[in-house]
C-alpha positions in Angstrom: 0.0 0.0 0.0 1.4 3.4 -1.0 2.1 5.6 2.0 3.0 9.2 2.3 4.8 11.3 4.8 3.1 14.1 6.7 5.2 16.6 4.6 4.0 15.0 1.4 0.4 15.2 2.6 0.8 18.9 3.3 2.0 19.5 -0.2 -1.2 17.9 -1.5 -3.3 19.9 1.0 -1.7 23.2 0.3 -2.4 22.9 -3.4 -5.9 21.8 -2.6 -6.6 24.6 -0.2 -6.0 27.2 -3.0 -9.0 25.8 -4.8 -11.0 24.5 -1.9 -10.5 27.2 0.8 -12.5 26.2 3.8 -13.2 22.9 2.3 -14.3 20.0 4.5 -15.7 16.5 4.2 -19.0 16.6 6.1 -17.4 19.7 7.3 -14.4 19.4 5.0 -15.6 20.3 1.6 -17.2 23.2 -0.3 -20.5 24.4 1.3 -23.8 24.4 -0.5 -25.9 26.4 1.9 -29.4 27.3 0.7 -31.5 29.8 2.6 -34.6 28.1 4.1 -37.4 29.5 6.2 -38.1 28.3 9.7 -40.6 25.5 9.9 -43.5 25.3 12.4 -44.0 22.1 14.4 -45.4 19.3 12.3 -46.8 15.9 13.4 -45.0 12.7 12.7 -45.6 11.3 9.3 -47.9 8.3 9.0 -46.3 4.9 9.6 -47.0 2.4 6.9 -45.3 -0.5 8.7 -46.4 -0.3 12.3 -49.3 1.6 14.0 -48.1 4.8 15.5 -49.5 3.6 18.8 -47.1 0.7 18.9 -44.3 1.1 21.4 -40.9 1.5 19.9 -39.0 -1.8 20.4 -35.7 -1.8 22.3 -32.7 -1.9 20.0 -34.4 0.3 17.3 -32.0 2.7 15.6 -32.7 6.4 15.6 -30.9 8.5 12.9 -30.8 12.2 12.1 -31.8 12.8 8.5 -29.7 15.9 7.5 -31.4 16.0 4.1 -35.0 15.6 5.0 -35.4 17.5 8.3 -36.5 14.3 10.1 -35.3 11.6 12.4 -36.0 8.0 11.3 -36.7 5.0 13.4 -35.1 2.0 11.9 -35.6 -1.7 12.7 -32.0 -3.1 12.5 -33.3 -6.2 10.7 -36.0 -4.8 8.4 -35.4 -1.1 7.9 -37.4 2.1 8.5 -40.6 1.9 10.6 -41.4 5.6 11.1 -40.1 9.2 10.8 -40.7 12.4 12.7 -40.1 15.9 11.4 -37.8 17.8 13.8 -36.4 20.9 12.1 -34.0 22.0 9.4 -30.9 19.9 8.7 -30.6 17.8 11.9 -27.0 16.8 12.7 -26.2 15.1 16.0 -28.5 13.4 18.5 -28.4 12.0 22.0 -30.9 9.7 23.8 -31.5 9.6 27.6 -32.6 6.7 29.7 -36.0 8.3 29.9 -36.5 7.8 26.2 -36.3 11.4 25.2 -34.1 12.1 22.2 -32.4 15.5 21.8 -31.6 16.5 18.2 -29.4 19.3 17.1 -31.0 21.1 14.1 -30.3 24.4 12.4 -33.4 25.8 14.2 -33.0 24.6 17.7 -32.8 21.4 19.7 -35.7 19.2 19.0 -37.1 17.0 21.8 -38.5 13.6 20.6 -40.5 11.1 22.6 -39.1 7.9 21.2 -41.8 5.7 22.7 -44.6 7.6 21.1 -42.5 8.6 18.1 -43.4 12.3 18.1 -41.7 15.6 18.6 -42.8 17.3 21.8 -40.7 20.5 21.7 -38.0 22.5 19.9 -35.8 24.7 22.0 -34.4 27.8 20.2 -30.7 28.7 20.5 -29.8 31.7 22.5 -26.9 32.3 20.2 -27.5 34.3 17.0 -26.5 32.1 14.0 -28.1 34.0 11.1 -30.7 32.8 8.7 -31.8 29.1 8.9 -30.0 27.3 6.1 -29.0 23.8 5.1 -25.6 22.6 3.8 -22.4 21.6 5.6 -21.6 25.2 6.8 -25.1 25.9 8.1 -25.4 27.6 11.5 -27.0 25.9 14.5 -26.4 22.8 16.5 -23.8 20.1 15.5 -22.5 17.9 18.3 -24.7 17.2 21.2 -24.5 15.1 24.5 -26.3 14.5 27.7 -25.0 14.8 31.3 -24.7 11.3 32.9 -27.6 12.2 35.3 -29.7 13.4 32.3 -30.4 16.8 33.9 -28.5 18.9 31.3 -28.0 18.8 27.5 -24.9 20.2 25.9 -25.0 21.3 22.3 -22.2 22.7 20.2 -23.6 25.6 18.1 -21.9 26.6 14.9 -21.8 30.4 14.2 -20.9 30.8 10.5 -17.6 32.7 10.0 -16.8 32.8 13.7 -16.2 30.8 16.8 -18.9 28.5 18.1 -20.8 28.3 21.4 -21.6 25.5 23.8 -25.2 26.0 25.0 -26.5 24.2 28.1 -30.1 23.2 28.3 -32.0 22.3 31.4 -33.6 19.0 30.4 -36.7 19.4 32.7 -37.5 23.1 32.0 -36.4 22.8 28.3 -34.6 26.1 28.2 -31.1 27.4 27.7 -29.4 28.2 31.0 -25.8 28.8 30.0 -23.6 29.6 27.1 -19.9 29.1 26.8 -17.5 30.2 23.9 -15.7 27.3 22.1 -13.8 27.0 18.9 -14.9 27.0 15.3 -17.6 24.5 14.2 -18.0 22.2 17.2 -18.5 18.9 15.3 -18.8 16.8 18.4 -19.6 17.2 22.1 -18.7 14.6 24.8 -19.0 14.5 28.6 -16.7 13.0 31.2 -17.9 9.9 33.0 -18.3 11.9 36.2 -20.2 14.7 34.5 -17.7 17.3 35.7 -16.4 18.3 32.3 -17.7 18.8 28.8 -15.6 18.6 25.6 -16.3 20.3 22.3 -14.3 19.1 19.3 -13.7 22.2 17.3 -13.1 21.2 13.7 -12.1 24.4 12.0 -9.8 25.7 14.8 -7.8 22.4 15.3 -8.7 22.2 19.0 -10.8 20.8 21.8 -12.5 23.1 24.3 -12.7 21.8 27.9 -15.6 23.3 29.8 -16.3 22.8 33.5 -19.9 21.6 34.0 -21.1 23.8 36.9 -24.6 22.4 36.7 -26.4 25.7 36.5 -29.6 26.0 38.4 -32.9 26.3 36.5 -34.1 29.9 36.3 -37.6 30.8 35.2 -36.4 34.4 34.4 -34.1 34.7 31.5 -32.5 37.7 33.1 -31.3 35.5 36.0 -29.7 32.8 33.9 -26.6 31.2 35.2 -23.3 31.8 33.4 -20.2 29.6 33.7 -17.8 31.0 36.3 -14.8 29.0 35.1 -12.9 29.9 31.9 -13.0 27.3 29.1 -9.7 25.9 28.1 -8.9 25.3 24.4 -6.3 22.6 23.6 -4.7 22.5 20.2 -5.0 19.0 18.7 -3.1 19.0 15.4 -0.8 15.9 14.9 -0.2 17.0 11.3 0.1 20.7 12.2 -2.3 23.5 11.1 -0.9 24.3 7.7 -3.7 25.1 5.3 -6.0 26.6 7.9 -9.6 26.4 7.0 -8.7 24.5 3.8 -6.9 21.7 5.6 -8.4 18.2 5.7 -6.3 17.2 8.7 -8.5 18.5 11.4 -10.2 16.9 14.4 -13.7 15.6 13.8 -15.2 13.4 16.5 -13.9 12.2 19.8 -14.8 9.5 22.3 -14.1 9.4 26.1 -12.1 6.3 27.1 -13.9 4.6 30.0 -10.7 3.4 31.7 -9.0 6.8 32.3 -11.3 9.5 30.8 -8.8 10.4 28.1 -10.2 11.6 24.7 -9.6 9.4 21.6 -9.5 11.3 18.3 -8.6 9.4 15.0 -6.9 11.2 12.2 -6.7 9.8 8.6 -6.5 6.2 9.7 -2.9 6.9 10.5 -2.8 8.5 13.9 -4.9 8.1 17.1 -4.5 11.1 19.4 -4.9 10.2 23.0 -5.6 13.5 24.8 -5.5 14.0 28.5 -8.0 16.9 29.0 -6.7 17.6 32.5 -3.1 18.4 31.4 -3.7 19.3 27.8 -1.0 16.8 26.6 -1.5 14.0 24.1 0.2 11.0 22.8 -0.1 9.7 19.2 -0.6 6.0 18.5 -0.4 4.4 15.0 -3.5 3.4 13.1 -3.7 1.3 10.0 -6.8 2.2 7.9 -5.2 5.0 6.0 -8.4 6.9 5.1 -10.1 10.1 6.1 -11.9 9.4 9.4 -14.9 11.0 11.1 -17.3 9.3 13.4 -16.1 7.4 16.5 -17.5 5.6 19.5 -16.0 3.5 22.3 -17.7 0.7 24.2 -17.5 -0.1 27.9 -14.8 -2.7 27.4 -12.6 0.0 25.7 -13.1 -1.1 22.1 -12.9 1.8 19.7 -14.9 2.1 16.5 -13.8 4.7 13.9 -15.4 5.4 10.6 -13.3 5.9 7.5 -15.3 8.1 5.2 -13.3 8.0 1.9 -9.9 8.8 0.6 -8.8 12.4 0.3 -5.8 11.5 -1.8 -6.9 8.8 -4.3 -3.3 7.9 -5.2 -2.3 7.2 -1.6 -5.4 6.6 0.6 -7.6 3.6 1.0 -11.4 3.7 0.7 -14.2 3.8 3.3 -13.9 1.4 6.2 -14.7 0.7 9.8 -11.8 0.3 12.2 -12.4 -1.9 15.2 -9.6 -1.3 17.7 -9.3 -3.2 21.0 -8.0 -1.5 24.1 -4.6 -3.0 23.6 -4.3 -1.4 20.1 -5.0 -4.4 17.9 -7.0 -3.3 14.8 -9.4 -4.9 12.3 -10.2 -2.7 9.3 -13.5 -3.7 7.7 -14.0 -2.3 4.1 -17.3 -0.5 3.4 -19.0 0.4 0.2 -19.4 4.2 -0.3 -19.0 7.2 2.1 -20.1 6.9 5.7 -20.2 9.4 8.7 -21.1 8.1 12.2 -21.3 4.9 14.1 -23.2 3.3 17.0 -22.9 -0.2 18.5 -25.6 -2.6 19.6 -26.0 -3.4 23.3 -24.5 -6.8 22.9 -21.6 -5.6 20.8 -22.4 -7.9 17.9 -23.3 -5.3 15.4 -22.0 -1.8 14.5 -24.3 0.6 12.6 -22.6 3.1 10.3 -24.6 5.9 8.7 -24.1 6.6 5.0 -25.1 10.3 5.1 -22.9 13.2 4.2 -23.3 16.9 4.0 -21.3 16.8 0.7 -22.2 15.1 -2.5 -21.5 11.4 -2.5 -23.8 10.4 0.4 -26.2 7.5 0.2 -29.5 7.1 2.1 -28.8 4.1 4.4 -26.9 2.4 7.1 -24.3 -0.3 6.9 -24.8 -3.0 9.5 -21.4 -4.6 10.3 -21.2 -8.0 12.0 -18.4 -7.5 14.5 -17.6 -11.2 14.7 -17.1 -12.1 11.1 -16.9 -8.6 9.5 -19.7 -9.2 7.0 -21.7 -6.1 6.0 -25.3 -5.6 4.9 -27.2 -2.5 4.0 -30.4 -1.0 5.3 -32.4 1.9 3.9 -32.8 5.0 6.2 -33.7 8.6 5.9 -32.1 11.1 3.5 -28.4 11.8 4.4 -28.4 10.1 7.8 -25.7 11.5 10.1 -26.1 11.1 13.8 -27.2 7.7 15.1 -28.2 6.1 18.5 -29.5 2.7 19.6 -32.7 3.0 21.6 
């Protein structure tokens, strides 16, 4: 397999950035934002497979359909069973033990009752993000996560042409209670196991913002809203350097918190795994073997890391889409996938990984790859349009 040095990669990227300034892939390519008006709440669409009164079975997949403004409920064996309209261009989602799903859209955070399969609220952002649009550079929510106790929701809000904001939502009162500045385009948001810290992975500024979770008290009056007392810390995470700026492909995308020690795991290009200690700001780099542009990542309780390879950025040197399954001792299996992919979730028993085929750039496909983690076989399921974020109910 042809390899390239970091310096050689930068040559390719520098040339590319002259043509694709600000380019990203699902945040690394040329934007195609189109103005769109805000939509009023709409009921769930009729379900042709199951009655809408049927309780959603455990193990059902929930995906955010970036291209159709919905979330889709997917039976992992048979395919879609229902969809619910949530708001413009949904990106990330998080599901609590109470069955409520929190979906980051361009218009606000939608709240979905997953048992009844209906949207029950949409919480507007406090941050001004400009006109509601679609496309990979659209303003509004991107990464989203729940506190371990379920009392607060943390959403990374993209502010076009500027630094982003982490907004804190009181889950019971369904209102924004805190805002914290973070870096540019917060692709992902994660929370420490003890709930004391929140981590925003800031794609376009090559860093991770560490925010202390002060558990702001609920305030009925907006004038009395709590504000974070501790200053957020931004840690540069750039194992290839920052050459190319907004036009670079070699930026952090998604992170996962390692259960054993609370360190953040961030894959880069199927070549490097950054292991970041958020307490000290220092990181080590471990070798990876997939050699492809990586995005979505998750880690299971036993320390197994799953990293999505989206596609090659250098067709002459990179491999195609894949799923890396990496054990806690660093042993890897690279499972080839057909076509671009974005994010990943794992079944409760660990026997299946579900990889979304959505994309904010051209080249997406409207489905999920189901990967058998024992034998590496892959089958496809249909899903909504451009499925990005995914969770197992």
